C-alpha positions as CSV (number, residue, x, y, z in Angstrom):
1,M,-29.6,-42.5,7.0
2,S,-32.1,-40.3,5.3
3,T,-33.4,-40.9,1.8
4,M,-35.3,-38.1,0.0
5,I,-37.2,-37.9,-3.2
6,D,-37.7,-34.4,-4.6
7,L,-41.2,-34.2,-6.1
8,G,-40.7,-30.8,-7.5
9,G,-40.7,-30.4,-11.3
10,E,-43.3,-31.4,-13.9
11,W,-46.7,-32.5,-12.9
12,R,-50.0,-32.7,-14.7
13,L,-52.9,-30.3,-13.9
14,G,-56.5,-31.4,-14.4
15,S,-60.0,-30.7,-13.2
16,P,-63.2,-32.7,-13.2
17,E,-64.7,-29.9,-15.3
18,W,-62.2,-30.9,-18.1
19,K,-63.1,-34.6,-18.2
20,D,-59.8,-36.3,-19.3
21,K,-57.8,-33.3,-20.3
22,T,-54.6,-32.3,-18.4
23,I,-51.9,-29.7,-19.0
24,P,-48.3,-29.6,-17.8
25,A,-47.7,-27.8,-14.5
26,E,-44.5,-27.0,-12.6
27,L,-44.4,-27.5,-8.8
28,P,-43.7,-25.5,-6.8
29,G,-46.2,-23.5,-8.7
30,D,-49.9,-22.9,-9.0
31,N,-52.8,-23.6,-11.3
32,Y,-53.0,-20.1,-12.7
33,S,-49.3,-20.2,-13.7
34,A,-49.9,-23.5,-15.5
35,L,-53.0,-22.2,-17.2
36,L,-51.0,-19.1,-18.4
37,A,-48.1,-21.2,-19.6
38,A,-50.6,-23.4,-21.6
39,G,-52.1,-20.3,-23.2
40,M,-55.5,-20.9,-21.7
41,I,-55.8,-17.6,-19.8
42,P,-54.4,-14.1,-20.1
43,D,-51.8,-13.0,-17.5
44,P,-54.0,-12.6,-14.4
45,Y,-51.4,-10.3,-12.8
46,F,-51.6,-7.8,-15.7
47,G,-54.2,-4.9,-15.8
48,R,-57.7,-6.1,-15.2
49,N,-57.1,-9.6,-16.5
50,E,-58.0,-11.0,-13.0
51,E,-61.6,-10.4,-13.9
52,K,-61.3,-12.6,-17.0
53,V,-60.1,-15.7,-15.1
54,Q,-62.7,-15.7,-12.3
55,E,-64.4,-18.8,-13.8
56,F,-61.4,-20.9,-12.9
57,R,-61.5,-20.1,-9.2
58,R,-64.6,-22.3,-8.8
59,Y,-62.9,-25.4,-10.3
60,E,-61.5,-28.2,-8.3
61,W,-57.9,-28.8,-9.3
62,E,-55.8,-32.0,-9.3
63,F,-52.1,-32.1,-9.6
64,A,-50.8,-35.6,-10.5
65,R,-47.5,-37.3,-11.3
66,E,-45.9,-40.7,-11.1
67,F,-42.6,-41.3,-9.3
68,E,-40.5,-44.3,-8.5
69,V,-39.8,-45.5,-5.0
70,S,-36.5,-47.4,-4.4
71,E,-36.3,-50.7,-2.6
72,E,-34.2,-49.0,0.0
73,L,-37.0,-46.6,0.7
74,L,-39.6,-49.4,0.8
75,A,-37.5,-51.2,3.3
76,K,-37.8,-48.4,5.8
77,Q,-40.2,-48.7,8.7
78,Y,-41.3,-45.1,8.4
79,V,-41.6,-42.9,5.4
80,Y,-42.7,-39.3,5.7
81,L,-44.1,-36.9,3.1
82,N,-42.9,-33.4,3.8
83,C,-45.5,-30.9,2.5
84,E,-44.6,-27.2,2.7
85,M,-46.4,-24.3,1.2
86,V,-49.5,-26.3,0.0
87,D,-52.0,-23.6,-0.9
88,T,-54.6,-23.8,1.8
89,F,-57.2,-26.5,1.1
90,A,-55.9,-29.7,-0.4
91,T,-56.2,-33.5,-0.2
92,I,-52.9,-35.2,-1.0
93,R,-53.3,-38.8,-2.2
94,I,-50.7,-41.5,-2.9
95,N,-51.8,-44.4,-5.1
96,G,-55.4,-43.1,-4.7
97,R,-55.4,-43.2,-0.9
98,K,-55.5,-40.1,1.3
99,A,-52.2,-39.2,2.9
100,V,-53.2,-35.9,4.4
101,T,-55.8,-33.1,4.2
102,T,-54.4,-29.5,4.4
103,E,-56.1,-26.3,5.4
104,N,-53.4,-23.7,6.0
105,A,-50.7,-22.6,3.5
106,F,-48.5,-21.5,6.4
107,C,-48.4,-24.9,8.1
108,R,-46.0,-27.7,7.3
109,Y,-47.6,-31.2,7.0
110,R,-45.6,-34.3,7.5
111,P,-47.7,-37.5,7.3
112,E,-46.3,-41.0,7.7
113,V,-47.0,-42.7,4.3
114,R,-45.1,-46.0,4.2
115,S,-48.3,-48.0,4.0
116,L,-49.4,-46.0,0.9
117,L,-46.3,-46.8,-1.2
118,E,-46.2,-49.7,-3.6
């Protein structure tokens, strides 16, 4: 029997450049959409606004959220994290430990993560 947790929805977006500040972010989504929704940037897809948001392309970004894992899931021998459409370069961590490093938005990544769950 398969058990699935949908991790889509509200996350927090932060950056080391911001210290302890985070903003809401919807996933699936991207950092520019979250910045736009938070009123921090003009619409980068309108006119020449892309030039006004160039500073943010140099930032490192971190999407974070908490989620509950059921006893049923923890009892399984293998648990996989299904990652689709992760935008190119990312390191995905669970409980602070690396689950997978991605480098291609067109590849599906599916690491086994049972040992990372608490």
